[in-house]
mmCIF file as Biopython writes it, N, C-alpha, C and O atoms, coordinates in Angstrom:
data_model
#
loop_
_atom_site.group_PDB
_atom_site.id
_atom_site.type_symbol
_atom_site.label_atom_id
_atom_site.label_alt_id
_atom_site.label_comp_id
_atom_site.label_asym_id
_atom_site.label_entity_id
_atom_site.label_seq_id
_atom_site.pdbx_PDB_ins_code
_atom_site.Cartn_x
_atom_site.Cartn_y
_atom_site.Cartn_z
_atom_site.occupancy
_atom_site.B_iso_or_equiv
_atom_site.auth_seq_id
_atom_site.auth_asym_id
_atom_site.pdbx_PDB_model_num
ATOM 1   N N  . MET A ? 1  ? 5.242   -12.214 -3.746  1.0 0.0 1  A 1 
ATOM 2   C CA . MET A ? 1  ? 4.543   -11.896 -2.667  1.0 0.0 1  A 1 
ATOM 3   C C  . MET A ? 1  ? 4.335   -10.429 -1.862  1.0 0.0 1  A 1 
ATOM 4   O O  . MET A ? 1  ? 3.212   -10.104 -1.475  1.0 0.0 1  A 1 
ATOM 5   N N  . ARG A ? 2  ? 5.216   -9.790  -1.700  1.0 0.0 2  A 1 
ATOM 6   C CA . ARG A ? 2  ? 5.231   -8.549  -1.358  1.0 0.0 2  A 1 
ATOM 7   C C  . ARG A ? 2  ? 4.157   -7.364  -2.302  1.0 0.0 2  A 1 
ATOM 8   O O  . ARG A ? 2  ? 3.485   -6.478  -1.774  1.0 0.0 2  A 1 
ATOM 9   N N  . LEU A ? 3  ? 4.217   -7.583  -3.429  1.0 0.0 3  A 1 
ATOM 10  C CA . LEU A ? 3  ? 3.421   -6.866  -4.546  1.0 0.0 3  A 1 
ATOM 11  C C  . LEU A ? 3  ? 2.038   -7.361  -4.071  1.0 0.0 3  A 1 
ATOM 12  O O  . LEU A ? 3  ? 1.374   -6.386  -3.718  1.0 0.0 3  A 1 
ATOM 13  N N  . ALA A ? 4  ? 1.301   -8.622  -3.923  1.0 0.0 4  A 1 
ATOM 14  C CA . ALA A ? 4  ? 0.573   -9.239  -3.332  1.0 0.0 4  A 1 
ATOM 15  C C  . ALA A ? 4  ? -0.061  -8.828  -2.268  1.0 0.0 4  A 1 
ATOM 16  O O  . ALA A ? 4  ? -1.292  -8.815  -2.244  1.0 0.0 4  A 1 
ATOM 17  N N  . LEU A ? 5  ? 0.661   -8.445  -1.267  1.0 0.0 5  A 1 
ATOM 18  C CA . LEU A ? 5  ? 0.201   -7.838  0.268   1.0 0.0 5  A 1 
ATOM 19  C C  . LEU A ? 5  ? 0.384   -6.690  0.395   1.0 0.0 5  A 1 
ATOM 20  O O  . LEU A ? 5  ? 0.593   -6.235  1.519   1.0 0.0 5  A 1 
ATOM 21  N N  . ILE A ? 6  ? 0.360   -5.915  -0.673  1.0 0.0 6  A 1 
ATOM 22  C CA . ILE A ? 6  ? 0.125   -4.034  -0.822  1.0 0.0 6  A 1 
ATOM 23  C C  . ILE A ? 6  ? -1.182  -4.116  -0.756  1.0 0.0 6  A 1 
ATOM 24  O O  . ILE A ? 6  ? -1.562  -3.662  0.323   1.0 0.0 6  A 1 
ATOM 25  N N  . PRO A ? 7  ? -2.140  -4.528  -1.486  1.0 0.0 7  A 1 
ATOM 26  C CA . PRO A ? 7  ? -3.746  -4.202  -1.398  1.0 0.0 7  A 1 
ATOM 27  C C  . PRO A ? 7  ? -4.152  -5.135  -0.234  1.0 0.0 7  A 1 
ATOM 28  O O  . PRO A ? 7  ? -5.116  -4.493  0.183   1.0 0.0 7  A 1 
ATOM 29  N N  . ILE A ? 8  ? -4.089  -5.936  0.362   1.0 0.0 8  A 1 
ATOM 30  C CA . ILE A ? 8  ? -3.964  -6.156  1.482   1.0 0.0 8  A 1 
ATOM 31  C C  . ILE A ? 8  ? -3.704  -5.035  2.871   1.0 0.0 8  A 1 
ATOM 32  O O  . ILE A ? 8  ? -4.444  -4.798  3.826   1.0 0.0 8  A 1 
ATOM 33  N N  . ALA A ? 9  ? -2.662  -4.617  2.603   1.0 0.0 9  A 1 
ATOM 34  C CA . ALA A ? 9  ? -2.690  -3.719  3.456   1.0 0.0 9  A 1 
ATOM 35  C C  . ALA A ? 9  ? -3.253  -2.451  3.447   1.0 0.0 9  A 1 
ATOM 36  O O  . ALA A ? 9  ? -3.351  -1.786  4.478   1.0 0.0 9  A 1 
ATOM 37  N N  . GLY A ? 10 ? -3.740  -1.954  2.042   1.0 0.0 10 A 1 
ATOM 38  C CA . GLY A ? 10 ? -4.592  -0.922  1.830   1.0 0.0 10 A 1 
ATOM 39  C C  . GLY A ? 10 ? -5.917  -1.093  2.168   1.0 0.0 10 A 1 
ATOM 40  O O  . GLY A ? 10 ? -6.747  -0.185  2.217   1.0 0.0 10 A 1 
ATOM 41  N N  . LYS A ? 11 ? -6.151  -2.475  2.446   1.0 0.0 11 A 1 
ATOM 42  C CA . LYS A ? 11 ? -7.342  -2.952  2.985   1.0 0.0 11 A 1 
ATOM 43  C C  . LYS A ? 11 ? -7.663  -2.449  4.303   1.0 0.0 11 A 1 
ATOM 44  O O  . LYS A ? 11 ? -8.619  -1.758  4.655   1.0 0.0 11 A 1 
ATOM 45  N N  . GLN A ? 12 ? -6.698  -2.917  4.969   1.0 0.0 12 A 1 
ATOM 46  C CA . GLN A ? 12 ? -6.381  -2.948  6.640   1.0 0.0 12 A 1 
ATOM 47  C C  . GLN A ? 12 ? -6.359  -0.956  6.903   1.0 0.0 12 A 1 
ATOM 48  O O  . GLN A ? 12 ? -6.949  -0.310  7.769   1.0 0.0 12 A 1 
ATOM 49  N N  . VAL A ? 13 ? -5.585  -0.536  5.953   1.0 0.0 13 A 1 
ATOM 50  C CA . VAL A ? 13 ? -5.557  0.892   6.300   1.0 0.0 13 A 1 
ATOM 51  C C  . VAL A ? 13 ? -6.931  1.454   5.957   1.0 0.0 13 A 1 
ATOM 52  O O  . VAL A ? 13 ? -7.008  2.624   6.330   1.0 0.0 13 A 1 
ATOM 53  N N  . ALA A ? 14 ? -8.014  1.024   5.385   1.0 0.0 14 A 1 
ATOM 54  C CA . ALA A ? 14 ? -9.147  1.733   4.924   1.0 0.0 14 A 1 
ATOM 55  C C  . ALA A ? 14 ? -9.911  1.355   5.910   1.0 0.0 14 A 1 
ATOM 56  O O  . ALA A ? 14 ? -10.890 2.099   5.970   1.0 0.0 14 A 1 
ATOM 57  N N  . ARG A ? 15 ? -9.920  0.399   6.854   1.0 0.0 15 A 1 
ATOM 58  C CA . ARG A ? 15 ? -10.800 -0.429  7.941   1.0 0.0 15 A 1 
ATOM 59  C C  . ARG A ? 15 ? -10.045 0.399   8.895   1.0 0.0 15 A 1 
ATOM 60  O O  . ARG A ? 15 ? -10.393 -0.097  9.967   1.0 0.0 15 A 1 
ATOM 61  N N  . ARG A ? 16 ? -9.344  1.217   9.131   1.0 0.0 16 A 1 
ATOM 62  C CA . ARG A ? 16 ? -8.495  1.624   10.198  1.0 0.0 16 A 1 
ATOM 63  C C  . ARG A ? 16 ? -8.103  0.650   11.130  1.0 0.0 16 A 1 
ATOM 64  O O  . ARG A ? 16 ? -8.219  0.868   12.336  1.0 0.0 16 A 1 
ATOM 65  N N  . SER A ? 17 ? -7.537  -0.669  10.581  1.0 0.0 17 A 1 
ATOM 66  C CA . SER A ? 17 ? -6.827  -1.754  11.224  1.0 0.0 17 A 1 
ATOM 67  C C  . SER A ? 17 ? -5.884  -1.471  11.720  1.0 0.0 17 A 1 
ATOM 68  O O  . SER A ? 17 ? -5.060  -0.761  11.143  1.0 0.0 17 A 1 
ATOM 69  N N  . PRO A ? 18 ? -5.678  -2.002  13.127  1.0 0.0 18 A 1 
ATOM 70  C CA . PRO A ? 18 ? -3.738  -1.694  13.862  1.0 0.0 18 A 1 
ATOM 71  C C  . PRO A ? 18 ? -2.986  -2.313  13.418  1.0 0.0 18 A 1 
ATOM 72  O O  . PRO A ? 18 ? -1.795  -2.129  13.668  1.0 0.0 18 A 1 
ATOM 73  N N  . GLU A ? 19 ? -3.469  -3.395  12.492  1.0 0.0 19 A 1 
ATOM 74  C CA . GLU A ? 19 ? -3.150  -4.419  11.760  1.0 0.0 19 A 1 
ATOM 75  C C  . GLU A ? 19 ? -1.931  -3.960  10.510  1.0 0.0 19 A 1 
ATOM 76  O O  . GLU A ? 19 ? -0.883  -4.417  10.053  1.0 0.0 19 A 1 
ATOM 77  N N  . ALA A ? 20 ? -2.909  -2.654  10.297  1.0 0.0 20 A 1 
ATOM 78  C CA . ALA A ? 20 ? -1.970  -1.743  9.044   1.0 0.0 20 A 1 
ATOM 79  C C  . ALA A ? 20 ? -0.921  -1.793  8.947   1.0 0.0 20 A 1 
ATOM 80  O O  . ALA A ? 20 ? -0.300  -2.185  7.959   1.0 0.0 20 A 1 
ATOM 81  N N  . ALA A ? 21 ? -0.419  -1.334  10.137  1.0 0.0 21 A 1 
ATOM 82  C CA . ALA A ? 21 ? 1.067   -0.650  10.651  1.0 0.0 21 A 1 
ATOM 83  C C  . ALA A ? 21 ? 1.683   -1.723  10.867  1.0 0.0 21 A 1 
ATOM 84  O O  . ALA A ? 21 ? 2.893   -1.610  10.671  1.0 0.0 21 A 1 
ATOM 85  N N  . CYS A ? 22 ? 1.221   -3.099  11.312  1.0 0.0 22 A 1 
ATOM 86  C CA . CYS A ? 22 ? 2.406   -4.286  11.096  1.0 0.0 22 A 1 
ATOM 87  C C  . CYS A ? 22 ? 2.538   -4.751  9.329   1.0 0.0 22 A 1 
ATOM 88  O O  . CYS A ? 22 ? 3.510   -4.965  8.605   1.0 0.0 22 A 1 
ATOM 89  N N  . THR A ? 23 ? 1.509   -4.766  9.171   1.0 0.0 23 A 1 
ATOM 90  C CA . THR A ? 23 ? 1.709   -5.273  7.416   1.0 0.0 23 A 1 
ATOM 91  C C  . THR A ? 23 ? 2.442   -4.243  6.702   1.0 0.0 23 A 1 
ATOM 92  O O  . THR A ? 23 ? 3.170   -4.594  5.774   1.0 0.0 23 A 1 
ATOM 93  N N  . ILE A ? 24 ? 2.346   -3.021  7.012   1.0 0.0 24 A 1 
ATOM 94  C CA . ILE A ? 24 ? 3.159   -2.148  5.957   1.0 0.0 24 A 1 
ATOM 95  C C  . ILE A ? 24 ? 4.841   -2.331  6.691   1.0 0.0 24 A 1 
ATOM 96  O O  . ILE A ? 24 ? 5.821   -2.207  5.957   1.0 0.0 24 A 1 
ATOM 97  N N  . GLU A ? 25 ? 4.972   -2.577  7.907   1.0 0.0 25 A 1 
ATOM 98  C CA . GLU A ? 25 ? 6.468   -2.620  7.928   1.0 0.0 25 A 1 
ATOM 99  C C  . GLU A ? 25 ? 6.776   -3.754  7.841   1.0 0.0 25 A 1 
ATOM 100 O O  . GLU A ? 25 ? 7.993   -3.888  7.967   1.0 0.0 25 A 1 
ATOM 101 N N  . PHE A ? 26 ? 6.051   -5.005  7.624   1.0 0.0 26 A 1 
ATOM 102 C CA . PHE A ? 26 ? 6.863   -6.085  7.180   1.0 0.0 26 A 1 
ATOM 103 C C  . PHE A ? 26 ? 7.030   -6.368  5.743   1.0 0.0 26 A 1 
ATOM 104 O O  . PHE A ? 26 ? 7.626   -7.303  5.209   1.0 0.0 26 A 1 
ATOM 105 N N  . LEU A ? 27 ? 6.127   -4.970  5.007   1.0 0.0 27 A 1 
ATOM 106 C CA . LEU A ? 27 ? 6.325   -4.863  3.654   1.0 0.0 27 A 1 
ATOM 107 C C  . LEU A ? 27 ? 7.728   -4.355  3.373   1.0 0.0 27 A 1 
ATOM 108 O O  . LEU A ? 27 ? 8.305   -4.704  2.344   1.0 0.0 27 A 1 
ATOM 109 N N  . GLY A ? 28 ? 8.451   -3.316  4.499   1.0 0.0 28 A 1 
ATOM 110 C CA . GLY A ? 28 ? 9.450   -2.753  4.399   1.0 0.0 28 A 1 
ATOM 111 C C  . GLY A ? 28 ? 9.544   -1.189  4.319   1.0 0.0 28 A 1 
ATOM 112 O O  . GLY A ? 28 ? 10.585  -0.536  4.243   1.0 0.0 28 A 1 
ATOM 113 N N  . GLY A ? 29 ? 7.904   -0.585  4.357   1.0 0.0 29 A 1 
ATOM 114 C CA . GLY A ? 29 ? 7.546   0.265   4.702   1.0 0.0 29 A 1 
ATOM 115 C C  . GLY A ? 29 ? 7.557   1.232   5.962   1.0 0.0 29 A 1 
ATOM 116 O O  . GLY A ? 29 ? 7.420   0.422   6.879   1.0 0.0 29 A 1 
ATOM 117 N N  . SER A ? 30 ? 7.628   2.292   6.455   1.0 0.0 30 A 1 
ATOM 118 C CA . SER A ? 30 ? 7.444   3.330   7.494   1.0 0.0 30 A 1 
ATOM 119 C C  . SER A ? 30 ? 5.619   3.192   7.714   1.0 0.0 30 A 1 
ATOM 120 O O  . SER A ? 30 ? 4.835   3.465   6.805   1.0 0.0 30 A 1 
ATOM 121 N N  . SER A ? 31 ? 5.232   2.765   8.960   1.0 0.0 31 A 1 
ATOM 122 C CA . SER A ? 31 ? 4.153   2.929   9.408   1.0 0.0 31 A 1 
ATOM 123 C C  . SER A ? 31 ? 3.635   4.119   10.238  1.0 0.0 31 A 1 
ATOM 124 O O  . SER A ? 31 ? 2.428   4.326   10.368  1.0 0.0 31 A 1 
ATOM 125 N N  . ALA A ? 32 ? 4.502   4.826   10.748  1.0 0.0 32 A 1 
ATOM 126 C CA . ALA A ? 32 ? 4.431   6.053   11.602  1.0 0.0 32 A 1 
ATOM 127 C C  . ALA A ? 32 ? 3.634   6.941   11.150  1.0 0.0 32 A 1 
ATOM 128 O O  . ALA A ? 32 ? 3.893   7.323   10.009  1.0 0.0 32 A 1 
ATOM 129 N N  . GLY A ? 33 ? 2.430   7.567   11.840  1.0 0.0 33 A 1 
ATOM 130 C CA . GLY A ? 33 ? 1.537   8.442   11.579  1.0 0.0 33 A 1 
ATOM 131 C C  . GLY A ? 33 ? 0.090   7.598   11.554  1.0 0.0 33 A 1 
ATOM 132 O O  . GLY A ? 33 ? -0.280  6.545   12.074  1.0 0.0 33 A 1 
ATOM 133 N N  . ASP A ? 34 ? -0.613  8.710   10.586  1.0 0.0 34 A 1 
ATOM 134 C CA . ASP A ? 34 ? -1.633  8.259   10.392  1.0 0.0 34 A 1 
ATOM 135 C C  . ASP A ? 34 ? -2.270  7.939   9.585   1.0 0.0 34 A 1 
ATOM 136 O O  . ASP A ? 34 ? -1.640  8.514   8.698   1.0 0.0 34 A 1 
ATOM 137 N N  . TRP A ? 35 ? -3.320  7.312   8.902   1.0 0.0 35 A 1 
ATOM 138 C CA . TRP A ? 35 ? -3.902  6.842   7.603   1.0 0.0 35 A 1 
ATOM 139 C C  . TRP A ? 35 ? -3.101  7.124   6.172   1.0 0.0 35 A 1 
ATOM 140 O O  . TRP A ? 35 ? -2.590  6.404   5.314   1.0 0.0 35 A 1 
ATOM 141 N N  . THR A ? 36 ? -3.245  8.383   6.347   1.0 0.0 36 A 1 
ATOM 142 C CA . THR A ? 36 ? -2.727  9.294   5.112   1.0 0.0 36 A 1 
ATOM 143 C C  . THR A ? 36 ? -1.276  9.108   5.010   1.0 0.0 36 A 1 
ATOM 144 O O  . THR A ? 36 ? -0.889  9.036   3.843   1.0 0.0 36 A 1 
ATOM 145 N N  . ASP A ? 37 ? -0.177  8.989   6.090   1.0 0.0 37 A 1 
ATOM 146 C CA . ASP A ? 37 ? 0.972   8.583   6.051   1.0 0.0 37 A 1 
ATOM 147 C C  . ASP A ? 37 ? 1.238   6.992   5.646   1.0 0.0 37 A 1 
ATOM 148 O O  . ASP A ? 37 ? 2.359   6.503   5.506   1.0 0.0 37 A 1 
ATOM 149 N N  . GLN A ? 38 ? 0.216   6.418   5.516   1.0 0.0 38 A 1 
ATOM 150 C CA . GLN A ? 38 ? 0.251   4.973   5.450   1.0 0.0 38 A 1 
ATOM 151 C C  . GLN A ? 38 ? -0.099  4.550   4.181   1.0 0.0 38 A 1 
ATOM 152 O O  . GLN A ? 38 ? 0.457   3.695   3.492   1.0 0.0 38 A 1 
ATOM 153 N N  . VAL A ? 39 ? -1.339  5.411   3.864   1.0 0.0 39 A 1 
ATOM 154 C CA . VAL A ? 39 ? -1.199  5.510   2.303   1.0 0.0 39 A 1 
ATOM 155 C C  . VAL A ? 39 ? 0.176   5.798   1.246   1.0 0.0 39 A 1 
ATOM 156 O O  . VAL A ? 39 ? 0.598   5.043   0.370   1.0 0.0 39 A 1 
ATOM 157 N N  . VAL A ? 40 ? 0.747   7.257   1.684   1.0 0.0 40 A 1 
ATOM 158 C CA . VAL A ? 40 ? 1.829   7.523   1.045   1.0 0.0 40 A 1 
ATOM 159 C C  . VAL A ? 40 ? 3.243   6.308   1.387   1.0 0.0 40 A 1 
ATOM 160 O O  . VAL A ? 40 ? 4.190   6.455   0.615   1.0 0.0 40 A 1 
ATOM 161 N N  . ALA A ? 41 ? 3.374   5.395   2.252   1.0 0.0 41 A 1 
ATOM 162 C CA . ALA A ? 41 ? 4.186   4.308   2.203   1.0 0.0 41 A 1 
ATOM 163 C C  . ALA A ? 41 ? 3.913   3.306   1.380   1.0 0.0 41 A 1 
ATOM 164 O O  . ALA A ? 41 ? 4.698   2.730   0.627   1.0 0.0 41 A 1 
ATOM 165 N N  . LEU A ? 42 ? 2.739   3.103   1.545   1.0 0.0 42 A 1 
ATOM 166 C CA . LEU A ? 42 ? 2.342   1.937   0.291   1.0 0.0 42 A 1 
ATOM 167 C C  . LEU A ? 42 ? 2.506   2.477   -1.046  1.0 0.0 42 A 1 
ATOM 168 O O  . LEU A ? 42 ? 2.969   1.780   -1.948  1.0 0.0 42 A 1 
ATOM 169 N N  . ARG A ? 43 ? 2.067   3.971   -1.265  1.0 0.0 43 A 1 
ATOM 170 C CA . ARG A ? 43 ? 2.402   4.029   -2.624  1.0 0.0 43 A 1 
ATOM 171 C C  . ARG A ? 43 ? 4.138   3.977   -2.727  1.0 0.0 43 A 1 
ATOM 172 O O  . ARG A ? 43 ? 4.513   3.513   -3.804  1.0 0.0 43 A 1 
ATOM 173 N N  . GLN A ? 44 ? 4.991   4.284   -2.003  1.0 0.0 44 A 1 
ATOM 174 C CA . GLN A ? 44 ? 6.320   4.289   -2.026  1.0 0.0 44 A 1 
ATOM 175 C C  . GLN A ? 44 ? 6.732   2.901   -2.044  1.0 0.0 44 A 1 
ATOM 176 O O  . GLN A ? 44 ? 7.793   2.729   -2.643  1.0 0.0 44 A 1 
ATOM 177 N N  . LEU A ? 45 ? 6.124   1.724   -1.493  1.0 0.0 45 A 1 
ATOM 178 C CA . LEU A ? 45 ? 6.427   0.540   -2.110  1.0 0.0 45 A 1 
ATOM 179 C C  . LEU A ? 45 ? 6.212   0.166   -3.156  1.0 0.0 45 A 1 
ATOM 180 O O  . LEU A ? 45 ? 7.080   -0.549  -3.657  1.0 0.0 45 A 1 
ATOM 181 N N  . LEU A ? 46 ? 5.017   0.460   -3.936  1.0 0.0 46 A 1 
ATOM 182 C CA . LEU A ? 46 ? 4.566   0.180   -4.887  1.0 0.0 46 A 1 
ATOM 183 C C  . LEU A ? 46 ? 5.807   0.631   -5.859  1.0 0.0 46 A 1 
ATOM 184 O O  . LEU A ? 46 ? 6.308   -0.201  -6.616  1.0 0.0 46 A 1 
ATOM 185 N N  . ASN A ? 47 ? 6.403   2.328   -5.794  1.0 0.0 47 A 1 
ATOM 186 C CA . ASN A ? 47 ? 7.432   2.598   -6.635  1.0 0.0 47 A 1 
ATOM 187 C C  . ASN A ? 47 ? 8.628   1.722   -6.503  1.0 0.0 47 A 1 
ATOM 188 O O  . ASN A ? 47 ? 9.584   2.023   -7.218  1.0 0.0 47 A 1 
ATOM 189 N N  . GLN A ? 48 ? 8.733   0.794   -5.794  1.0 0.0 48 A 1 
ATOM 190 C CA . GLN A ? 48 ? 9.948   0.282   -5.674  1.0 0.0 48 A 1 
ATOM 191 C C  . GLN A ? 48 ? 9.985   -1.144  -6.339  1.0 0.0 48 A 1 
ATOM 192 O O  . GLN A ? 48 ? 10.939  -1.890  -6.120  1.0 0.0 48 A 1 
ATOM 193 N N  . PHE A ? 49 ? 8.753   -1.582  -7.298  1.0 0.0 49 A 1 
ATOM 194 C CA . PHE A ? 49 ? 8.823   -2.459  -8.100  1.0 0.0 49 A 1 
ATOM 195 C C  . PHE A ? 49 ? 8.992   -2.264  -9.966  1.0 0.0 49 A 1 
ATOM 196 O O  . PHE A ? 49 ? 8.278   -1.610  -10.726 1.0 0.0 49 A 1 
ATOM 197 N N  . ASP A ? 50 ? 9.894   -2.887  -10.191 1.0 0.0 50 A 1 
ATOM 198 C CA . ASP A ? 50 ? 10.047  -2.482  -11.589 1.0 0.0 50 A 1 
ATOM 199 C C  . ASP A ? 50 ? 8.935   -2.579  -12.464 1.0 0.0 50 A 1 
ATOM 200 O O  . ASP A ? 50 ? 8.643   -3.719  -12.827 1.0 0.0 50 A 1 
ATOM 201 N N  . PRO A ? 51 ? 8.247   -1.631  -12.883 1.0 0.0 51 A 1 
ATOM 202 C CA . PRO A ? 51 ? 6.968   -1.349  -13.887 1.0 0.0 51 A 1 
ATOM 203 C C  . PRO A ? 51 ? 7.119   -2.196  -15.211 1.0 0.0 51 A 1 
ATOM 204 O O  . PRO A ? 51 ? 6.108   -2.404  -15.882 1.0 0.0 51 A 1 
ATOM 205 N N  . HIS A ? 52 ? 8.472   -2.747  -15.657 1.0 0.0 52 A 1 
ATOM 206 C CA . HIS A ? 52 ? 8.255   -3.702  -16.427 1.0 0.0 52 A 1 
ATOM 207 C C  . HIS A ? 52 ? 7.943   -5.124  -16.214 1.0 0.0 52 A 1 
ATOM 208 O O  . HIS A ? 52 ? 7.282   -5.751  -17.042 1.0 0.0 52 A 1 
ATOM 209 N N  . THR A ? 53 ? 8.496   -5.775  -14.893 1.0 0.0 53 A 1 
ATOM 210 C CA . THR A ? 53 ? 8.443   -7.331  -14.322 1.0 0.0 53 A 1 
ATOM 211 C C  . THR A ? 53 ? 6.547   -7.202  -14.549 1.0 0.0 53 A 1 
ATOM 212 O O  . THR A ? 53 ? 5.967   -7.671  -15.529 1.0 0.0 53 A 1 
ATOM 213 N N  . HIS A ? 54 ? 5.897   -6.513  -13.470 1.0 0.0 54 A 1 
ATOM 214 C CA . HIS A ? 54 ? 4.549   -6.890  -13.363 1.0 0.0 54 A 1 
ATOM 215 C C  . HIS A ? 54 ? 3.654   -5.837  -13.677 1.0 0.0 54 A 1 
ATOM 216 O O  . HIS A ? 54 ? 2.882   -5.545  -12.763 1.0 0.0 54 A 1 
ATOM 217 N N  . PRO A ? 55 ? 3.534   -5.064  -14.932 1.0 0.0 55 A 1 
ATOM 218 C CA . PRO A ? 55 ? 3.028   -4.106  -15.421 1.0 0.0 55 A 1 
ATOM 219 C C  . PRO A ? 55 ? 1.338   -3.972  -14.917 1.0 0.0 55 A 1 
ATOM 220 O O  . PRO A ? 55 ? 0.926   -2.946  -14.376 1.0 0.0 55 A 1 
ATOM 221 N N  . ASP A ? 56 ? 0.544   -5.049  -15.159 1.0 0.0 56 A 1 
ATOM 222 C CA . ASP A ? 56 ? -0.900  -4.893  -14.934 1.0 0.0 56 A 1 
ATOM 223 C C  . ASP A ? 56 ? -1.134  -4.974  -13.572 1.0 0.0 56 A 1 
ATOM 224 O O  . ASP A ? 56 ? -2.168  -4.474  -13.130 1.0 0.0 56 A 1 
ATOM 225 N N  . SER A ? 57 ? -0.007  -5.755  -12.513 1.0 0.0 57 A 1 
ATOM 226 C CA . SER A ? 57 ? -0.425  -5.929  -11.131 1.0 0.0 57 A 1 
ATOM 227 C C  . SER A ? 57 ? -0.040  -4.582  -10.511 1.0 0.0 57 A 1 
ATOM 228 O O  . SER A ? 57 ? -0.612  -4.167  -9.503  1.0 0.0 57 A 1 
ATOM 229 N N  . LEU A ? 58 ? 0.838   -3.975  -11.063 1.0 0.0 58 A 1 
ATOM 230 C CA . LEU A ? 58 ? 1.243   -2.475  -10.341 1.0 0.0 58 A 1 
ATOM 231 C C  . LEU A ? 58 ? 0.472   -1.591  -10.934 1.0 0.0 58 A 1 
ATOM 232 O O  . LEU A ? 58 ? 0.458   -0.587  -10.221 1.0 0.0 58 A 1 
ATOM 233 N N  . ALA A ? 59 ? -0.247  -1.431  -11.974 1.0 0.0 59 A 1 
ATOM 234 C CA . ALA A ? 59 ? -1.056  -0.877  -12.469 1.0 0.0 59 A 1 
ATOM 235 C C  . ALA A ? 59 ? -2.509  -0.698  -11.488 1.0 0.0 59 A 1 
ATOM 236 O O  . ALA A ? 59 ? -3.146  0.288   -11.116 1.0 0.0 59 A 1 
ATOM 237 N N  . ALA A ? 60 ? -2.688  -2.430  -11.253 1.0 0.0 60 A 1 
ATOM 238 C CA . ALA A ? 60 ? -3.841  -2.268  -10.307 1.0 0.0 60 A 1 
ATOM 239 C C  . ALA A ? 60 ? -3.901  -2.007  -8.784  1.0 0.0 60 A 1 
ATOM 240 O O  . ALA A ? 60 ? -4.856  -1.744  -8.053  1.0 0.0 60 A 1 
ATOM 241 N N  . GLY A ? 61 ? -2.294  -2.198  -8.482  1.0 0.0 61 A 1 
ATOM 242 C CA . GLY A ? 61 ? -1.866  -1.529  -6.974  1.0 0.0 61 A 1 
ATOM 243 C C  . GLY A ? 61 ? -2.025  -0.182  -6.773  1.0 0.0 61 A 1 
ATOM 244 O O  . GLY A ? 61 ? -2.584  0.366   -5.823  1.0 0.0 61 A 1 
ATOM 245 N N  . HIS A ? 62 ? -1.333  0.476   -8.030  1.0 0.0 62 A 1 
ATOM 246 C CA . HIS A ? 62 ? -1.690  2.095   -8.001  1.0 0.0 62 A 1 
ATOM 247 C C  . HIS A ? 62 ? -2.936  2.586   -8.268  1.0 0.0 62 A 1 
ATOM 248 O O  . HIS A ? 62 ? -3.229  3.687   -7.803  1.0 0.0 62 A 1 
ATOM 249 N N  . ALA A ? 63 ? -3.705  1.998   -8.910  1.0 0.0 63 A 1 
ATOM 250 C CA . ALA A ? 63 ? -5.190  2.159   -8.953  1.0 0.0 63 A 1 
ATOM 251 C C  . ALA A ? 63 ? -6.140  2.036   -7.538  1.0 0.0 63 A 1 
ATOM 252 O O  . ALA A ? 63 ? -7.202  2.617   -7.314  1.0 0.0 63 A 1 
ATOM 253 N N  . TYR A ? 64 ? -5.558  1.286   -6.848  1.0 0.0 64 A 1 
ATOM 254 C CA . TYR A ? 64 ? -6.302  0.474   -5.486  1.0 0.0 64 A 1 
ATOM 255 C C  . TYR A ? 64 ? -5.563  1.819   -4.571  1.0 0.0 64 A 1 
ATOM 256 O O  . TYR A ? 64 ? -6.334  2.386   -3.798  1.0 0.0 64 A 1 
ATOM 257 N N  . VAL A ? 65 ? -4.428  2.229   -4.617  1.0 0.0 65 A 1 
ATOM 258 C CA . VAL A ? 65 ? -3.937  3.563   -3.595  1.0 0.0 65 A 1 
ATOM 259 C C  . VAL A ? 65 ? -4.329  4.520   -3.944  1.0 0.0 65 A 1 
ATOM 260 O O  . VAL A ? 65 ? -4.589  5.380   -3.102  1.0 0.0 65 A 1 
ATOM 261 N N  . ASP A ? 66 ? -4.543  4.783   -5.362  1.0 0.0 66 A 1 
ATOM 262 C CA . ASP A ? 66 ? -5.500  5.961   -5.937  1.0 0.0 66 A 1 
ATOM 263 C C  . ASP A ? 66 ? -6.778  6.305   -5.030  1.0 0.0 66 A 1 
ATOM 264 O O  . ASP A ? 66 ? -7.006  7.397   -4.510  1.0 0.0 66 A 1 
ATOM 265 N N  . LEU A ? 67 ? -7.667  4.994   -4.937  1.0 0.0 67 A 1 
ATOM 266 C CA . LEU A ? 67 ? -8.962  4.840   -4.587  1.0 0.0 67 A 1 
ATOM 267 C C  . LEU A ? 67 ? -8.677  5.074   -3.339  1.0 0.0 67 A 1 
ATOM 268 O O  . LEU A ? 67 ? -9.290  6.082   -2.989  1.0 0.0 67 A 1 
ATOM 269 N N  . LEU A ? 68 ? -7.852  4.504   -2.228  1.0 0.0 68 A 1 
ATOM 270 C CA . LEU A ? 68 ? -7.899  4.653   -1.183  1.0 0.0 68 A 1 
ATOM 271 C C  . LEU A ? 68 ? -7.514  5.875   -0.769  1.0 0.0 68 A 1 
ATOM 272 O O  . LEU A ? 68 ? -7.703  5.982   0.443   1.0 0.0 68 A 1 
ATOM 273 N N  . GLU A ? 69 ? -7.091  6.765   -1.218  1.0 0.0 69 A 1 
ATOM 274 C CA . GLU A ? 69 ? -6.352  8.118   -1.205  1.0 0.0 69 A 1 
ATOM 275 C C  . GLU A ? 69 ? -7.556  9.026   -1.306  1.0 0.0 69 A 1 
ATOM 276 O O  . GLU A ? 69 ? -7.616  10.049  -0.625  1.0 0.0 69 A 1 
ATOM 277 N N  . HIS A ? 70 ? -8.426  8.705   -2.064  1.0 0.0 70 A 1 
ATOM 278 C CA . HIS A ? 70 ? -9.558  10.114  -2.285  1.0 0.0 70 A 1 
ATOM 279 C C  . HIS A ? 70 ? -11.131 9.449   -1.344  1.0 0.0 70 A 1 
ATOM 280 O O  . HIS A ? 70 ? -12.150 10.134  -1.270  1.0 0.0 70 A 1 
ATOM 281 N N  . LEU A ? 71 ? -11.036 8.247   -0.804  1.0 0.0 71 A 1 
ATOM 282 C CA . LEU A ? 71 ? -11.832 7.760   0.249   1.0 0.0 71 A 1 
ATOM 283 C C  . LEU A ? 71 ? -12.111 8.906   1.115   1.0 0.0 71 A 1 
ATOM 284 O O  . LEU A ? 71 ? -13.224 9.403   0.942   1.0 0.0 71 A 1 
ATOM 285 N N  . TYR A ? 72 ? -11.418 9.408   1.946   1.0 0.0 72 A 1 
ATOM 286 C CA . TYR A ? 72 ? -11.510 10.175  2.897   1.0 0.0 72 A 1 
ATOM 287 C C  . TYR A ? 72 ? -11.015 11.631  2.407   1.0 0.0 72 A 1 
ATOM 288 O O  . TYR A ? 72 ? -11.015 12.579  3.193   1.0 0.0 72 A 1 
#
C-alpha cells in the first residue's frame, strides 16, 4: 500500500496541495520544507523498497518522481 501511495503523494506535490505533507508523513517521510524537499522525501521512500520485490512498480515510481522533479 505504501508503494501505491507514493505517486498519489507526488500528484499532491505537483498540485502544491497542503495534503501532500500529510501523505508524505503518513508514508514515513519528512515533509518539512518546500516542494523540492517533498520530492526528495518521495525518492527516499522509494529507495526503502527492495528492488527485487516490485521491480516494475519501483521503476514506474522512480520515473514519476523524476518527471515531477523536472516539472519546475
